C-alpha atoms as one frame of an Amber mdcrd trajectory, in Angstrom:
protein
   0.000   0.000   0.000   2.984   2.282   0.546   3.822   1.811  -3.142   0.344
   2.926  -4.185   0.517   5.963  -1.900   4.028   6.964  -2.990   3.291   6.560
  -6.680   0.011   8.453  -6.254   1.932  11.364  -4.743   4.415  11.199  -7.626
   1.632  11.232 -10.225   0.012  14.264  -8.591   3.399  15.997  -8.394   4.079
  15.338 -12.090   0.715  16.863 -12.956   1.246  19.864 -10.665   4.788  20.715
 -11.817   3.607  22.445 -15.010   1.200  24.530 -12.913   4.080  25.785 -10.755
   5.927  27.191 -13.774   5.619  30.932 -14.322   2.395  31.737 -16.098   2.667
  32.521 -19.771   0.615  35.365 -21.161  -2.359  33.980 -23.009  -2.972  34.910
 -26.604  -6.262  36.348 -27.670  -8.305  34.420 -30.194  -8.432  35.839 -33.716
 -11.709  37.330 -34.866 -12.478  34.539 -37.293 -14.289  31.210 -37.038 -12.322
  28.033 -36.425 -12.166  25.348 -39.077 -14.468  22.353 -38.771 -13.213  19.728
 -36.332 -13.680  16.990 -38.942 -11.328  18.882 -41.291  -8.724  19.307 -38.540
  -8.948  15.590 -37.727  -8.357  14.802 -41.420  -5.275  17.053 -41.355  -3.999
  15.288 -38.215  -4.552  11.879 -39.812  -2.664  13.060 -42.904   0.242  14.244
 -40.722   0.320  10.977 -38.739  -1.707   8.328 -40.576  -0.989   5.413 -38.251
  -2.658   5.198 -34.882  -6.018   5.939 -33.350  -7.096   9.312 -31.970  -7.561
   9.104 -28.212  -7.994  12.729 -27.115  -8.468  16.181 -28.580  -7.206  19.044
 -26.411  -7.888  22.751 -26.729  -5.132  24.908 -25.210  -6.065  27.422 -22.517
  -2.945  29.552 -23.153  -3.061  29.543 -26.959  -6.577  29.632 -28.441  -5.168
  28.843 -31.894  -3.600  25.549 -30.790  -5.401  22.221 -31.070  -3.565  19.090
 -29.883  -4.652  15.657 -31.047  -3.212  12.656 -29.172  -2.896   9.319 -30.929
  -2.258   5.769 -29.782   0.184   4.121 -32.157  -0.161   0.396 -32.895   3.496
  -0.217 -31.975   3.771   2.078 -28.975   5.304   0.879 -25.724   4.141   3.662
 -23.406   1.641   1.849 -21.231  -1.612   3.671 -20.665  -0.250   6.995 -21.924
  -0.460   8.310 -25.471   2.484  10.656 -26.018   2.215  10.890 -29.821   0.673
  14.241 -30.753  -0.229  16.369 -33.745  -0.534  20.092 -33.017  -2.651  22.143
 -35.407  -3.684  25.744 -35.826  -7.484  25.730 -35.487  -7.888  28.762 -37.736
  -5.529  28.008 -40.636  -5.386  24.214 -40.397  -1.584  24.290 -40.524   0.279
  21.471 -38.795   2.480  23.131 -36.169   4.184  19.980 -34.871   3.902  16.230
 -35.182   5.550  14.077 -32.511   5.687  10.273 -32.651   6.568   8.536 -29.399
   6.605   4.770 -29.837   8.867   4.091 -26.838   8.838   6.145 -23.661  12.131
   7.784 -22.686  13.210  10.213 -19.994  10.344  11.796 -18.068   7.819   9.815
 -20.113   9.530   6.583 -18.991   9.351   7.749 -15.361   5.647   8.563 -15.731
   4.825   5.176 -17.270   6.818   3.342 -14.586   5.096   5.232 -11.771   1.652
   4.704 -13.314   2.295   0.985 -13.829   3.245   0.615 -10.176   0.365   2.794
  -9.003  -2.353   0.991 -10.950  -0.846  -2.480 -10.465  -0.586  -3.233 -14.170
   3.047  -4.407 -14.065   2.019  -8.041 -13.478  -1.194  -7.839 -15.479  -4.348
  -9.423 -14.004  -2.799 -11.162 -10.927  -1.349  -7.906  -9.593  -4.609  -6.069
 -10.262  -6.388  -8.652  -8.081  -3.631  -8.360  -5.463  -4.038  -4.559  -5.424
  -7.814  -4.974  -5.161  -7.416  -7.364  -2.224  -4.870  -5.104  -0.500  -7.122
  -2.098  -1.069 -10.107  -3.843   0.493  -8.066  -5.231   3.406  -8.642  -2.267
   5.797 -12.407  -2.479   5.229 -12.417  -6.246   5.749 -10.359  -5.899   8.939
 -12.708  -3.179  10.224 -15.816  -5.304   9.608 -14.305  -8.440  11.161 -13.091
  -6.363  14.112 -16.630  -5.079  14.709 -18.015  -8.629  14.440 -15.375  -9.851
  16.904 -16.202  -7.037  19.336 -19.916  -7.835  19.158 -19.196 -11.538  19.716
 -17.071 -10.803  22.806 -19.777  -8.515  24.235 -22.364 -11.262  23.684 -20.156
 -13.796  25.493 -19.620 -11.386  28.417 -23.378 -10.727  28.668 -24.087 -14.471
  28.716 -21.379 -14.961  31.347 -22.942 -12.247  33.529 -26.425 -13.774  33.137
 -25.075 -17.237  34.012 -23.168 -15.853  37.015 -26.258 -13.977  38.267 -28.369
 -17.107  37.808 -25.810 -19.230  39.655 -25.672 -16.714  42.513 -29.461 -16.606
  42.781 -29.659 -20.425  42.784 -26.911 -20.607  45.414 -28.594 -18.003  47.605
 -31.960 -19.796  47.327 -30.291 -23.126  48.212 -28.548 -21.522  51.192 -31.787
 -19.913  52.394 -33.656 -23.277  52.218 -30.961 -25.169  54.052 -30.995 -22.836
  57.055
């Protein structure tokens, strides 16, 4: 469970690091309509024909920028899709096209941390192990409550039996006098 907690902290930190960078002045959007999304997707597919589109991101800092993420058939990046095509939404021009079939550097660190965090490094057996370990505190809490209730029941029965024995003994002693 320490692994899950530590990798969770690392994932949050990796997502927060870009937010800690000095803010960049945002551009204002041009006074013209954007091109149709279907056209921009065609342009992205022409720039990087292989792969499947997984996400389409609109930039908050640059209103002209449209980023399309793709999952390549040969990629070895785990659950992350690092291959991107960046387009200008207004002109349709391809600004950048980045293919990442194998994670390196910070991407490798992110995929390693995520694989540990989500328990996907050993496939299905480790997912079940993580599920079991995650449910363990709840199971222990419930069995602890059941155990406590059982012990209270035994103590109550013991008190009732002791009171009954004392009353029988006192009635026997009073009859024998």
